[in-house]
N, C-alpha and C positions, 0 to 999 in steps of 0.2 A: 838026458841032460837034466841039469838042475833048473828048477823054476821057482819063482817066488809068488806067493798068493797073499797079498796084503792090500789093505785099503785104508787110506787116511783122508779124512774130510774135515777140514777146519773152516768154518764160515762165521764171519762176524758182520752182522747187519744192524747198524745203529741208526737212530733217527737223525736227520740232517736239518739244521736250521742255519740262519745267517748269524746267529748269536755265537761267537767264538768261545765265550766263557762256558756256555752250555755244552758246546761240542767237547771242550776239554773235560768238563765234569762227567759227561756221559761216557767218554772214553776211559777215564779213570775208573768208573764203576765197572766197566767191562774188562779192564786190564787184569784184574785178579784172576778172573776165569780164564783169560787167554794164557796167562802164565801157567795155570794148572793144565791146560791143553798141551802146551809146549813141553812141559815136564813129562806128561804121560807119553807123548810121542818119543821123547828121548829114552824113556825107560823100556819101551817096547822093542823086543827083538824082532826086527823085520825079516829075519830069515825063516821065521815060522809063520804059520797062518795067523793073521791078526787083523782086527778091524778097529779103527779108532775113529770115532765121530764126536766132534765137539762143535757146538753151535751156540752163538749168542744172537738172539733175534729180539724183536720188539713189536709192540702194538701201541699205537697212539690213540688216545680217547678224546683228547681235547687240546686245541692249540689256538692261542690268540696272541696279540702283541704282548700281553702281560704274563701269560702262564702257558705251560705245556705239561700235559699229564699223560702218562703211559705206563708201560711195564716192560722190564727187561726179562727175557726168558733165556735161561741157561740150561742146556741139556747136553748130555754126553752118553757115550756107550758104557761108561763105568760108574755113573752115579745117578741119583734121582734128579728129576727136573726141578729147577728152582725158578720161582717167579718173584721179581722184586718190583713193586709198584713205586712210582715216583710222581711228585708234583714239584715243578721247578718254576720259580719266579724269574722270568726273563728280564724284568726291569731292575731287580736288585741282585741278580745273579747268585741265587742261593736255592737250595732245596727247601721245600716247605714240608715240615713234618706234620703229622696228623694233629697234634695238640696246638700247633701254630695256626693251622687253617680253621679248625672246627671248634675247639673248646674255648669257652670264655671264662668260666669260673670253676671252682673246686667241685661243684656238684654237676657240672655239665655232662660228664660222661654217663652218669646214672640217668639223667634226664633224657639224654640222647638214646640210650638203650631202651628206655620206656617208650619213646616215640617210635623207634624201630620195631619193637614188639607189637605195636598196634597196626602195623602195615599188613596188607593182604599177603598171605602165604606164611608169614611168621606167626600171625595170630592163630591160624588153624593148627599149626604144629605144636602149640603150647600144651595141648592135651596129651601128647605123647610122653610116656613115662621117661623121666630123666632129661627131657628136652630143656626145661626151664633152667635147671642147674647147669647144663652144658652151655646154654646161650649166655647165662650170666657170667661165665668164666672165660668165654672165648674172646680172642682178640678181634675187635671190629675196626681196627685201624687201617684196613685196606680200603682206601677211598678213591673213587674215580669221579672225575668231573664229567657230567653228562649235559645234554642240551638244556634241560630244564631243572637241573638240580645236581645232587650228589648220589652216587651209588656206593653203598656199604656192603662189604663181603666178609665172610668168615673164611678161615682156611678150611680145607676139606677134612671132614671127620668120617671115619668108616661107618659109623652108625647113623649120623644125622645128615651126612653129605655136606654140601657147601650152600650156605644161605647167602642170597644176594637180594638186596632191596634198594630201590631208587626212591628218593624223597625229594619232592619239589622244593625249590629255593624258598618259596613263601613259608613253608613249614619249618625251614631251617634258619629263618632270620635270626632267631635268638641264639643260634649256635655258631654260625659262621662269623668270624671276626670281620668287623666293618671294612677294614682296608682290603680284605680279600673278597668280600661280598660284592663290592663294586667291580672287581676285576673278573668275576665270574659272569656267566650269562644271567645272573640273578637280577639284573636291573630291568629286565623285560617286564 
């Protein structure tokens, strides 16, 4: 007799809060990927051996009455994993972009990069050939809220890897915009 050998797994796991506007916003973020999953399922001929895996997951790094910070992770059996970091203002119901949270003036990003390069781990790598040029050009806008400050990460590079550094709030006082500085744990 005939038999079918196929497997479909579609999972969507989103953070849950009591803030309905955040729930709608995070669902909208995930919907594009869900549409891609559904399209792939429809395109697959289930009479042949096939496997479809599509997952939306998350990690939360910080949550308070004012802010929520985390990442959405999209992975599937047909494309590379994507990670989208987010910081959301629960009081004003809007996503906070890097430049809205951290940068105060036109030279702030250069000054922030200078501060980051002085941190342990980064400073040691500066002697590696090509590292300084790479670090000067890489996006540092992946920011995570931590208990005592902010964590900055680069995207993965096949030569230099992924750099991650946490900087205390006291060292970031000149960079974090005042209205967000008070909402973070930086008031301790």
